[in-house]
mmCIF file as Biopython writes it, N, C-alpha, C and O atoms, coordinates in Angstrom:
data_model
#
loop_
_atom_site.group_PDB
_atom_site.id
_atom_site.type_symbol
_atom_site.label_atom_id
_atom_site.label_alt_id
_atom_site.label_comp_id
_atom_site.label_asym_id
_atom_site.label_entity_id
_atom_site.label_seq_id
_atom_site.pdbx_PDB_ins_code
_atom_site.Cartn_x
_atom_site.Cartn_y
_atom_site.Cartn_z
_atom_site.occupancy
_atom_site.B_iso_or_equiv
_atom_site.auth_seq_id
_atom_site.auth_asym_id
_atom_site.pdbx_PDB_model_num
ATOM 1   N N  . UNK A ? 1  ? 110.439 106.471 83.535  1.0 0.0 1  A 1 
ATOM 2   C CA . UNK A ? 1  ? 110.154 107.543 82.985  1.0 0.0 1  A 1 
ATOM 3   C C  . UNK A ? 1  ? 111.777 108.054 83.324  1.0 0.0 1  A 1 
ATOM 4   O O  . UNK A ? 1  ? 112.840 107.861 83.916  1.0 0.0 1  A 1 
ATOM 5   N N  . UNK A ? 2  ? 111.006 108.830 82.450  1.0 0.0 2  A 1 
ATOM 6   C CA . UNK A ? 2  ? 112.397 110.028 81.349  1.0 0.0 2  A 1 
ATOM 7   C C  . UNK A ? 2  ? 113.190 110.246 82.574  1.0 0.0 2  A 1 
ATOM 8   O O  . UNK A ? 2  ? 112.798 110.131 83.736  1.0 0.0 2  A 1 
ATOM 9   N N  . UNK A ? 3  ? 114.534 110.626 82.086  1.0 0.0 3  A 1 
ATOM 10  C CA . UNK A ? 3  ? 115.582 111.596 83.571  1.0 0.0 3  A 1 
ATOM 11  C C  . UNK A ? 3  ? 115.309 112.964 83.535  1.0 0.0 3  A 1 
ATOM 12  O O  . UNK A ? 3  ? 115.870 113.506 82.582  1.0 0.0 3  A 1 
ATOM 13  N N  . UNK A ? 4  ? 114.574 113.801 84.308  1.0 0.0 4  A 1 
ATOM 14  C CA . UNK A ? 4  ? 114.637 115.056 84.687  1.0 0.0 4  A 1 
ATOM 15  C C  . UNK A ? 4  ? 112.929 114.600 85.186  1.0 0.0 4  A 1 
ATOM 16  O O  . UNK A ? 4  ? 112.910 114.990 86.353  1.0 0.0 4  A 1 
ATOM 17  N N  . UNK A ? 5  ? 111.663 114.045 84.917  1.0 0.0 5  A 1 
ATOM 18  C CA . UNK A ? 5  ? 110.252 113.962 84.416  1.0 0.0 5  A 1 
ATOM 19  C C  . UNK A ? 5  ? 110.359 114.174 86.052  1.0 0.0 5  A 1 
ATOM 20  O O  . UNK A ? 5  ? 111.153 113.552 86.758  1.0 0.0 5  A 1 
ATOM 21  N N  . UNK A ? 6  ? 109.297 115.288 86.590  1.0 0.0 6  A 1 
ATOM 22  C CA . UNK A ? 6  ? 109.113 115.191 88.323  1.0 0.0 6  A 1 
ATOM 23  C C  . UNK A ? 6  ? 107.351 114.730 88.156  1.0 0.0 6  A 1 
ATOM 24  O O  . UNK A ? 6  ? 106.516 115.486 88.653  1.0 0.0 6  A 1 
ATOM 25  N N  . UNK A ? 7  ? 107.035 113.838 87.647  1.0 0.0 7  A 1 
ATOM 26  C CA . UNK A ? 7  ? 105.311 113.889 87.263  1.0 0.0 7  A 1 
ATOM 27  C C  . UNK A ? 7  ? 105.341 112.807 88.556  1.0 0.0 7  A 1 
ATOM 28  O O  . UNK A ? 7  ? 104.317 112.560 89.192  1.0 0.0 7  A 1 
ATOM 29  N N  . UNK A ? 8  ? 106.875 112.085 88.916  1.0 0.0 8  A 1 
ATOM 30  C CA . UNK A ? 8  ? 106.166 110.982 89.561  1.0 0.0 8  A 1 
ATOM 31  C C  . UNK A ? 8  ? 106.323 111.361 91.489  1.0 0.0 8  A 1 
ATOM 32  O O  . UNK A ? 8  ? 106.121 110.520 92.365  1.0 0.0 8  A 1 
ATOM 33  N N  . UNK A ? 9  ? 106.845 113.253 91.800  1.0 0.0 9  A 1 
ATOM 34  C CA . UNK A ? 9  ? 107.151 113.155 92.920  1.0 0.0 9  A 1 
ATOM 35  C C  . UNK A ? 9  ? 105.933 113.597 93.626  1.0 0.0 9  A 1 
ATOM 36  O O  . UNK A ? 9  ? 105.431 114.485 92.936  1.0 0.0 9  A 1 
ATOM 37  N N  . UNK A ? 10 ? 105.202 113.377 94.721  1.0 0.0 10 A 1 
ATOM 38  C CA . UNK A ? 10 ? 104.247 114.972 95.502  1.0 0.0 10 A 1 
ATOM 39  C C  . UNK A ? 10 ? 104.199 115.808 95.454  1.0 0.0 10 A 1 
ATOM 40  O O  . UNK A ? 10 ? 104.663 116.248 94.402  1.0 0.0 10 A 1 
ATOM 41  N N  . UNK A ? 11 ? 103.839 116.491 96.089  1.0 0.0 11 A 1 
ATOM 42  C CA . UNK A ? 11 ? 102.627 117.950 96.044  1.0 0.0 11 A 1 
ATOM 43  C C  . UNK A ? 11 ? 103.983 118.709 97.241  1.0 0.0 11 A 1 
ATOM 44  O O  . UNK A ? 11 ? 104.725 119.684 97.368  1.0 0.0 11 A 1 
ATOM 45  N N  . UNK A ? 12 ? 103.636 117.596 97.802  1.0 0.0 12 A 1 
ATOM 46  C CA . UNK A ? 12 ? 104.864 117.830 98.798  1.0 0.0 12 A 1 
ATOM 47  C C  . UNK A ? 12 ? 106.372 118.109 98.562  1.0 0.0 12 A 1 
ATOM 48  O O  . UNK A ? 12 ? 107.155 119.056 98.502  1.0 0.0 12 A 1 
ATOM 49  N N  . UNK A ? 13 ? 106.352 117.164 98.493  1.0 0.0 13 A 1 
ATOM 50  C CA . UNK A ? 13 ? 108.091 116.940 97.615  1.0 0.0 13 A 1 
ATOM 51  C C  . UNK A ? 13 ? 108.838 118.274 96.631  1.0 0.0 13 A 1 
ATOM 52  O O  . UNK A ? 13 ? 109.930 118.777 96.894  1.0 0.0 13 A 1 
ATOM 53  N N  . UNK A ? 14 ? 107.844 118.714 95.336  1.0 0.0 14 A 1 
ATOM 54  C CA . UNK A ? 14 ? 107.777 119.293 94.845  1.0 0.0 14 A 1 
ATOM 55  C C  . UNK A ? 14 ? 108.003 121.140 95.359  1.0 0.0 14 A 1 
ATOM 56  O O  . UNK A ? 14 ? 108.672 122.036 94.844  1.0 0.0 14 A 1 
ATOM 57  N N  . UNK A ? 15 ? 107.096 121.116 96.588  1.0 0.0 15 A 1 
ATOM 58  C CA . UNK A ? 15 ? 107.119 122.255 97.075  1.0 0.0 15 A 1 
ATOM 59  C C  . UNK A ? 15 ? 108.569 122.518 97.369  1.0 0.0 15 A 1 
ATOM 60  O O  . UNK A ? 15 ? 109.289 123.383 96.870  1.0 0.0 15 A 1 
ATOM 61  N N  . UNK A ? 16 ? 108.850 121.652 98.231  1.0 0.0 16 A 1 
ATOM 62  C CA . UNK A ? 16 ? 110.391 120.931 99.759  1.0 0.0 16 A 1 
ATOM 63  C C  . UNK A ? 16 ? 111.371 121.192 98.204  1.0 0.0 16 A 1 
ATOM 64  O O  . UNK A ? 16 ? 112.523 121.393 98.588  1.0 0.0 16 A 1 
ATOM 65  N N  . UNK A ? 17 ? 111.337 121.238 97.109  1.0 0.0 17 A 1 
ATOM 66  C CA . UNK A ? 17 ? 112.643 121.591 96.493  1.0 0.0 17 A 1 
ATOM 67  C C  . UNK A ? 17 ? 112.257 123.091 95.576  1.0 0.0 17 A 1 
ATOM 68  O O  . UNK A ? 17 ? 113.316 123.496 95.098  1.0 0.0 17 A 1 
ATOM 69  N N  . UNK A ? 18 ? 111.363 123.800 95.283  1.0 0.0 18 A 1 
ATOM 70  C CA . UNK A ? 18 ? 111.047 125.265 95.138  1.0 0.0 18 A 1 
ATOM 71  C C  . UNK A ? 18 ? 111.830 125.076 96.387  1.0 0.0 18 A 1 
ATOM 72  O O  . UNK A ? 18 ? 112.938 124.559 96.247  1.0 0.0 18 A 1 
ATOM 73  N N  . UNK A ? 19 ? 111.363 125.474 97.844  1.0 0.0 19 A 1 
ATOM 74  C CA . UNK A ? 19 ? 111.790 126.357 98.980  1.0 0.0 19 A 1 
ATOM 75  C C  . UNK A ? 19 ? 113.042 126.261 98.469  1.0 0.0 19 A 1 
ATOM 76  O O  . UNK A ? 19 ? 113.732 127.163 97.994  1.0 0.0 19 A 1 
ATOM 77  N N  . UNK A ? 20 ? 113.333 124.906 98.621  1.0 0.0 20 A 1 
ATOM 78  C CA . UNK A ? 20 ? 115.109 124.778 98.674  1.0 0.0 20 A 1 
ATOM 79  C C  . UNK A ? 20 ? 116.476 125.745 97.554  1.0 0.0 20 A 1 
ATOM 80  O O  . UNK A ? 20 ? 117.630 126.158 97.673  1.0 0.0 20 A 1 
ATOM 81  N N  . UNK A ? 21 ? 115.380 125.702 96.524  1.0 0.0 21 A 1 
ATOM 82  C CA . UNK A ? 21 ? 116.106 126.233 94.921  1.0 0.0 21 A 1 
ATOM 83  C C  . UNK A ? 21 ? 115.777 127.768 95.564  1.0 0.0 21 A 1 
ATOM 84  O O  . UNK A ? 21 ? 116.780 128.246 96.093  1.0 0.0 21 A 1 
ATOM 85  N N  . UNK A ? 22 ? 115.096 128.263 95.601  1.0 0.0 22 A 1 
ATOM 86  C CA . UNK A ? 22 ? 114.118 130.013 96.040  1.0 0.0 22 A 1 
ATOM 87  C C  . UNK A ? 22 ? 115.608 130.005 96.772  1.0 0.0 22 A 1 
ATOM 88  O O  . UNK A ? 22 ? 116.551 130.571 96.219  1.0 0.0 22 A 1 
ATOM 89  N N  . UNK A ? 23 ? 115.818 129.115 98.457  1.0 0.0 23 A 1 
ATOM 90  C CA . UNK A ? 23 ? 116.863 129.397 99.579  1.0 0.0 23 A 1 
ATOM 91  C C  . UNK A ? 23 ? 118.008 129.407 98.063  1.0 0.0 23 A 1 
ATOM 92  O O  . UNK A ? 23 ? 118.339 130.418 97.443  1.0 0.0 23 A 1 
ATOM 93  N N  . UNK A ? 24 ? 118.267 128.531 97.878  1.0 0.0 24 A 1 
ATOM 94  C CA . UNK A ? 24 ? 120.148 128.717 97.535  1.0 0.0 24 A 1 
ATOM 95  C C  . UNK A ? 24 ? 119.788 129.938 96.241  1.0 0.0 24 A 1 
ATOM 96  O O  . UNK A ? 24 ? 120.788 130.654 96.298  1.0 0.0 24 A 1 
ATOM 97  N N  . UNK A ? 25 ? 119.196 130.312 95.519  1.0 0.0 25 A 1 
ATOM 98  C CA . UNK A ? 25 ? 119.167 131.273 94.379  1.0 0.0 25 A 1 
ATOM 99  C C  . UNK A ? 25 ? 118.949 132.763 95.569  1.0 0.0 25 A 1 
ATOM 100 O O  . UNK A ? 25 ? 118.135 133.679 95.451  1.0 0.0 25 A 1 
ATOM 101 N N  . UNK A ? 26 ? 119.662 132.623 96.324  1.0 0.0 26 A 1 
ATOM 102 C CA . UNK A ? 26 ? 119.590 134.407 97.818  1.0 0.0 26 A 1 
ATOM 103 C C  . UNK A ? 26 ? 120.888 133.377 97.360  1.0 0.0 26 A 1 
ATOM 104 O O  . UNK A ? 26 ? 121.582 133.454 96.346  1.0 0.0 26 A 1 
ATOM 105 N N  . UNK A ? 27 ? 120.941 132.607 98.233  1.0 0.0 27 A 1 
ATOM 106 C CA . UNK A ? 27 ? 122.806 132.729 98.793  1.0 0.0 27 A 1 
ATOM 107 C C  . UNK A ? 27 ? 123.893 132.638 97.286  1.0 0.0 27 A 1 
ATOM 108 O O  . UNK A ? 27 ? 125.044 132.206 97.239  1.0 0.0 27 A 1 
ATOM 109 N N  . UNK A ? 28 ? 123.296 133.042 96.483  1.0 0.0 28 A 1 
ATOM 110 C CA . UNK A ? 28 ? 123.967 133.224 94.856  1.0 0.0 28 A 1 
ATOM 111 C C  . UNK A ? 28 ? 124.393 132.736 94.702  1.0 0.0 28 A 1 
ATOM 112 O O  . UNK A ? 28 ? 125.584 132.816 95.004  1.0 0.0 28 A 1 
ATOM 113 N N  . UNK A ? 29 ? 123.758 131.470 93.919  1.0 0.0 29 A 1 
ATOM 114 C CA . UNK A ? 29 ? 123.687 129.793 93.326  1.0 0.0 29 A 1 
ATOM 115 C C  . UNK A ? 29 ? 123.325 130.180 91.921  1.0 0.0 29 A 1 
ATOM 116 O O  . UNK A ? 29 ? 122.642 131.193 91.767  1.0 0.0 29 A 1 
ATOM 117 N N  . UNK A ? 30 ? 123.746 129.416 90.788  1.0 0.0 30 A 1 
ATOM 118 C CA . UNK A ? 30 ? 122.981 130.032 89.149  1.0 0.0 30 A 1 
ATOM 119 C C  . UNK A ? 30 ? 121.394 129.803 89.832  1.0 0.0 30 A 1 
ATOM 120 O O  . UNK A ? 30 ? 121.028 130.155 90.954  1.0 0.0 30 A 1 
ATOM 121 N N  . UNK A ? 31 ? 120.819 129.295 89.071  1.0 0.0 31 A 1 
ATOM 122 C CA . UNK A ? 31 ? 119.525 128.045 88.898  1.0 0.0 31 A 1 
ATOM 123 C C  . UNK A ? 31 ? 119.478 127.642 87.983  1.0 0.0 31 A 1 
ATOM 124 O O  . UNK A ? 31 ? 118.457 127.437 87.327  1.0 0.0 31 A 1 
ATOM 125 N N  . UNK A ? 32 ? 120.934 127.345 87.597  1.0 0.0 32 A 1 
ATOM 126 C CA . UNK A ? 32 ? 120.545 125.546 87.136  1.0 0.0 32 A 1 
ATOM 127 C C  . UNK A ? 32 ? 121.171 124.988 88.862  1.0 0.0 32 A 1 
ATOM 128 O O  . UNK A ? 32 ? 120.636 124.296 89.728  1.0 0.0 32 A 1 
ATOM 129 N N  . UNK A ? 33 ? 122.064 125.445 88.816  1.0 0.0 33 A 1 
ATOM 130 C CA . UNK A ? 33 ? 122.859 124.688 90.358  1.0 0.0 33 A 1 
ATOM 131 C C  . UNK A ? 33 ? 121.866 124.698 91.277  1.0 0.0 33 A 1 
ATOM 132 O O  . UNK A ? 33 ? 121.862 123.646 91.917  1.0 0.0 33 A 1 
ATOM 133 N N  . UNK A ? 34 ? 120.692 125.761 91.729  1.0 0.0 34 A 1 
ATOM 134 C CA . UNK A ? 34 ? 119.923 125.699 92.473  1.0 0.0 34 A 1 
ATOM 135 C C  . UNK A ? 34 ? 118.964 124.676 92.471  1.0 0.0 34 A 1 
ATOM 136 O O  . UNK A ? 34 ? 118.689 124.136 93.542  1.0 0.0 34 A 1 
ATOM 137 N N  . UNK A ? 35 ? 118.210 124.195 91.050  1.0 0.0 35 A 1 
ATOM 138 C CA . UNK A ? 35 ? 117.000 123.243 90.983  1.0 0.0 35 A 1 
ATOM 139 C C  . UNK A ? 35 ? 117.939 121.973 91.388  1.0 0.0 35 A 1 
ATOM 140 O O  . UNK A ? 35 ? 117.446 121.190 92.200  1.0 0.0 35 A 1 
ATOM 141 N N  . UNK A ? 36 ? 119.317 121.684 90.869  1.0 0.0 36 A 1 
ATOM 142 C CA . UNK A ? 36 ? 120.159 120.667 91.321  1.0 0.0 36 A 1 
ATOM 143 C C  . UNK A ? 36 ? 120.301 120.027 92.682  1.0 0.0 36 A 1 
ATOM 144 O O  . UNK A ? 36 ? 120.136 118.852 93.007  1.0 0.0 36 A 1 
ATOM 145 N N  . UNK A ? 37 ? 120.722 121.311 93.556  1.0 0.0 37 A 1 
ATOM 146 C CA . UNK A ? 37 ? 120.834 121.080 94.281  1.0 0.0 37 A 1 
ATOM 147 C C  . UNK A ? 37 ? 119.269 120.998 96.015  1.0 0.0 37 A 1 
ATOM 148 O O  . UNK A ? 37 ? 119.135 120.761 97.216  1.0 0.0 37 A 1 
ATOM 149 N N  . UNK A ? 38 ? 118.435 121.471 94.565  1.0 0.0 38 A 1 
ATOM 150 C CA . UNK A ? 38 ? 117.013 121.702 96.084  1.0 0.0 38 A 1 
ATOM 151 C C  . UNK A ? 38 ? 116.573 120.229 95.272  1.0 0.0 38 A 1 
ATOM 152 O O  . UNK A ? 38 ? 115.505 119.793 95.701  1.0 0.0 38 A 1 
ATOM 153 N N  . UNK A ? 39 ? 117.148 119.456 94.269  1.0 0.0 39 A 1 
ATOM 154 C CA . UNK A ? 39 ? 116.402 118.042 93.976  1.0 0.0 39 A 1 
ATOM 155 C C  . UNK A ? 39 ? 116.883 116.741 94.314  1.0 0.0 39 A 1 
ATOM 156 O O  . UNK A ? 39 ? 116.260 115.733 94.646  1.0 0.0 39 A 1 
ATOM 157 N N  . UNK A ? 40 ? 118.572 117.024 94.114  1.0 0.0 40 A 1 
ATOM 158 C CA . UNK A ? 40 ? 119.427 116.085 95.497  1.0 0.0 40 A 1 
ATOM 159 C C  . UNK A ? 40 ? 119.023 116.481 96.714  1.0 0.0 40 A 1 
ATOM 160 O O  . UNK A ? 40 ? 119.862 116.615 97.605  1.0 0.0 40 A 1 
ATOM 161 N N  . UNK A ? 41 ? 118.346 116.606 96.831  1.0 0.0 41 A 1 
ATOM 162 C CA . UNK A ? 41 ? 118.153 117.764 98.613  1.0 0.0 41 A 1 
ATOM 163 C C  . UNK A ? 41 ? 117.116 116.359 99.341  1.0 0.0 41 A 1 
ATOM 164 O O  . UNK A ? 41 ? 117.303 115.464 100.165 1.0 0.0 41 A 1 
ATOM 165 N N  . UNK A ? 42 ? 115.452 117.053 98.056  1.0 0.0 42 A 1 
ATOM 166 C CA . UNK A ? 42 ? 114.152 116.330 98.581  1.0 0.0 42 A 1 
ATOM 167 C C  . UNK A ? 42 ? 114.649 114.116 97.560  1.0 0.0 42 A 1 
ATOM 168 O O  . UNK A ? 42 ? 113.734 113.295 97.493  1.0 0.0 42 A 1 
ATOM 169 N N  . UNK A ? 43 ? 115.917 113.800 97.074  1.0 0.0 43 A 1 
ATOM 170 C CA . UNK A ? 43 ? 116.346 112.544 97.024  1.0 0.0 43 A 1 
ATOM 171 C C  . UNK A ? 43 ? 116.510 111.625 98.254  1.0 0.0 43 A 1 
ATOM 172 O O  . UNK A ? 43 ? 116.137 110.596 98.816  1.0 0.0 43 A 1 
ATOM 173 N N  . UNK A ? 44 ? 117.424 112.830 98.291  1.0 0.0 44 A 1 
ATOM 174 C CA . UNK A ? 44 ? 118.197 112.207 99.910  1.0 0.0 44 A 1 
ATOM 175 C C  . UNK A ? 44 ? 117.419 111.958 100.985 1.0 0.0 44 A 1 
ATOM 176 O O  . UNK A ? 44 ? 117.434 111.090 101.858 1.0 0.0 44 A 1 
ATOM 177 N N  . UNK A ? 45 ? 116.542 113.158 100.683 1.0 0.0 45 A 1 
ATOM 178 C CA . UNK A ? 45 ? 114.987 112.922 102.320 1.0 0.0 45 A 1 
ATOM 179 C C  . UNK A ? 45 ? 114.603 111.560 101.667 1.0 0.0 45 A 1 
ATOM 180 O O  . UNK A ? 45 ? 114.942 110.391 101.850 1.0 0.0 45 A 1 
ATOM 181 N N  . UNK A ? 46 ? 114.015 112.011 101.085 1.0 0.0 46 A 1 
ATOM 182 C CA . UNK A ? 46 ? 113.093 111.157 100.871 1.0 0.0 46 A 1 
ATOM 183 C C  . UNK A ? 46 ? 113.398 109.454 99.867  1.0 0.0 46 A 1 
ATOM 184 O O  . UNK A ? 46 ? 113.072 108.407 100.427 1.0 0.0 46 A 1 
ATOM 185 N N  . UNK A ? 47 ? 113.920 109.414 98.663  1.0 0.0 47 A 1 
ATOM 186 C CA . UNK A ? 47 ? 114.499 108.174 98.025  1.0 0.0 47 A 1 
ATOM 187 C C  . UNK A ? 47 ? 113.740 108.907 96.890  1.0 0.0 47 A 1 
ATOM 188 O O  . UNK A ? 47 ? 113.463 108.109 95.994  1.0 0.0 47 A 1 
ATOM 189 N N  . UNK A ? 48 ? 113.379 109.978 96.674  1.0 0.0 48 A 1 
ATOM 190 C CA . UNK A ? 48 ? 112.764 110.154 95.489  1.0 0.0 48 A 1 
ATOM 191 C C  . UNK A ? 48 ? 111.222 109.653 95.156  1.0 0.0 48 A 1 
ATOM 192 O O  . UNK A ? 48 ? 110.739 108.799 95.900  1.0 0.0 48 A 1 
ATOM 193 N N  . UNK A ? 49 ? 110.614 110.055 94.297  1.0 0.0 49 A 1 
ATOM 194 C CA . UNK A ? 49 ? 108.961 109.889 93.698  1.0 0.0 49 A 1 
ATOM 195 C C  . UNK A ? 49 ? 108.482 109.616 94.742  1.0 0.0 49 A 1 
ATOM 196 O O  . UNK A ? 49 ? 109.182 109.495 95.748  1.0 0.0 49 A 1 
ATOM 197 N N  . UNK A ? 50 ? 107.220 109.459 94.747  1.0 0.0 50 A 1 
ATOM 198 C CA . UNK A ? 50 ? 106.027 108.773 95.841  1.0 0.0 50 A 1 
ATOM 199 C C  . UNK A ? 50 ? 105.583 107.483 96.302  1.0 0.0 50 A 1 
ATOM 200 O O  . UNK A ? 50 ? 105.006 106.435 96.009  1.0 0.0 50 A 1 
ATOM 201 N N  . UNK A ? 51 ? 106.571 108.595 97.777  1.0 0.0 51 A 1 
ATOM 202 C CA . UNK A ? 51 ? 106.964 106.929 98.655  1.0 0.0 51 A 1 
ATOM 203 C C  . UNK A ? 51 ? 105.740 107.435 99.832  1.0 0.0 51 A 1 
ATOM 204 O O  . UNK A ? 51 ? 105.856 106.684 100.800 1.0 0.0 51 A 1 
ATOM 205 N N  . UNK A ? 52 ? 105.000 108.104 99.985  1.0 0.0 52 A 1 
ATOM 206 C CA . UNK A ? 52 ? 104.288 108.483 101.300 1.0 0.0 52 A 1 
ATOM 207 C C  . UNK A ? 52 ? 102.844 107.518 101.156 1.0 0.0 52 A 1 
ATOM 208 O O  . UNK A ? 52 ? 102.362 107.020 100.138 1.0 0.0 52 A 1 
ATOM 209 N N  . UNK A ? 53 ? 102.341 107.460 102.642 1.0 0.0 53 A 1 
ATOM 210 C CA . UNK A ? 53 ? 101.450 107.427 102.775 1.0 0.0 53 A 1 
ATOM 211 C C  . UNK A ? 53 ? 101.260 106.210 103.733 1.0 0.0 53 A 1 
ATOM 212 O O  . UNK A ? 53 ? 102.036 105.254 103.715 1.0 0.0 53 A 1 
ATOM 213 N N  . UNK A ? 54 ? 99.672  106.336 104.974 1.0 0.0 54 A 1 
ATOM 214 C CA . UNK A ? 54 ? 99.743  105.902 106.040 1.0 0.0 54 A 1 
ATOM 215 C C  . UNK A ? 54 ? 100.213 104.136 105.417 1.0 0.0 54 A 1 
ATOM 216 O O  . UNK A ? 54 ? 99.966  103.687 104.298 1.0 0.0 54 A 1 
ATOM 217 N N  . UNK A ? 55 ? 100.781 103.577 106.317 1.0 0.0 55 A 1 
ATOM 218 C CA . UNK A ? 55 ? 101.054 101.847 106.748 1.0 0.0 55 A 1 
ATOM 219 C C  . UNK A ? 55 ? 102.284 101.947 105.393 1.0 0.0 55 A 1 
ATOM 220 O O  . UNK A ? 55 ? 102.464 101.264 104.385 1.0 0.0 55 A 1 
ATOM 221 N N  . UNK A ? 56 ? 102.876 102.986 105.891 1.0 0.0 56 A 1 
ATOM 222 C CA . UNK A ? 56 ? 104.160 102.651 104.270 1.0 0.0 56 A 1 
ATOM 223 C C  . UNK A ? 56 ? 104.611 102.199 104.944 1.0 0.0 56 A 1 
ATOM 224 O O  . UNK A ? 56 ? 104.406 102.635 106.077 1.0 0.0 56 A 1 
ATOM 225 N N  . UNK A ? 57 ? 105.868 100.611 104.763 1.0 0.0 57 A 1 
ATOM 226 C CA . UNK A ? 57 ? 106.947 100.345 105.049 1.0 0.0 57 A 1 
ATOM 227 C C  . UNK A ? 57 ? 107.829 101.504 105.100 1.0 0.0 57 A 1 
ATOM 228 O O  . UNK A ? 57 ? 107.629 102.646 104.685 1.0 0.0 57 A 1 
ATOM 229 N N  . UNK A ? 58 ? 109.376 100.732 105.994 1.0 0.0 58 A 1 
ATOM 230 C CA . UNK A ? 58 ? 110.258 101.579 105.763 1.0 0.0 58 A 1 
ATOM 231 C C  . UNK A ? 58 ? 111.231 101.093 105.321 1.0 0.0 58 A 1 
ATOM 232 O O  . UNK A ? 58 ? 111.872 100.330 106.044 1.0 0.0 58 A 1 
ATOM 233 N N  . UNK A ? 59 ? 111.716 101.395 103.854 1.0 0.0 59 A 1 
ATOM 234 C CA . UNK A ? 59 ? 113.043 99.677  103.416 1.0 0.0 59 A 1 
ATOM 235 C C  . UNK A ? 59 ? 114.384 100.436 104.590 1.0 0.0 59 A 1 
ATOM 236 O O  . UNK A ? 59 ? 114.763 101.541 104.977 1.0 0.0 59 A 1 
ATOM 237 N N  . UNK A ? 60 ? 114.635 99.282  104.728 1.0 0.0 60 A 1 
ATOM 238 C CA . UNK A ? 60 ? 115.685 98.821  105.953 1.0 0.0 60 A 1 
ATOM 239 C C  . UNK A ? 60 ? 117.406 99.305  105.346 1.0 0.0 60 A 1 
ATOM 240 O O  . UNK A ? 60 ? 118.393 99.084  106.048 1.0 0.0 60 A 1 
#
């Protein structure tokens, strides 16, 4: 997956990033900074990429 490619994220993760980005823009951040913060937050919460699903073991 090339750097910056968002195709391996779930729809929920993409929606979360959009909401965070909008919130950051309302706080006066630039578009680029808001996008970077949004995806960094999603990655921190979920570890990035598609990892949701029933029966999935949590990493230790």
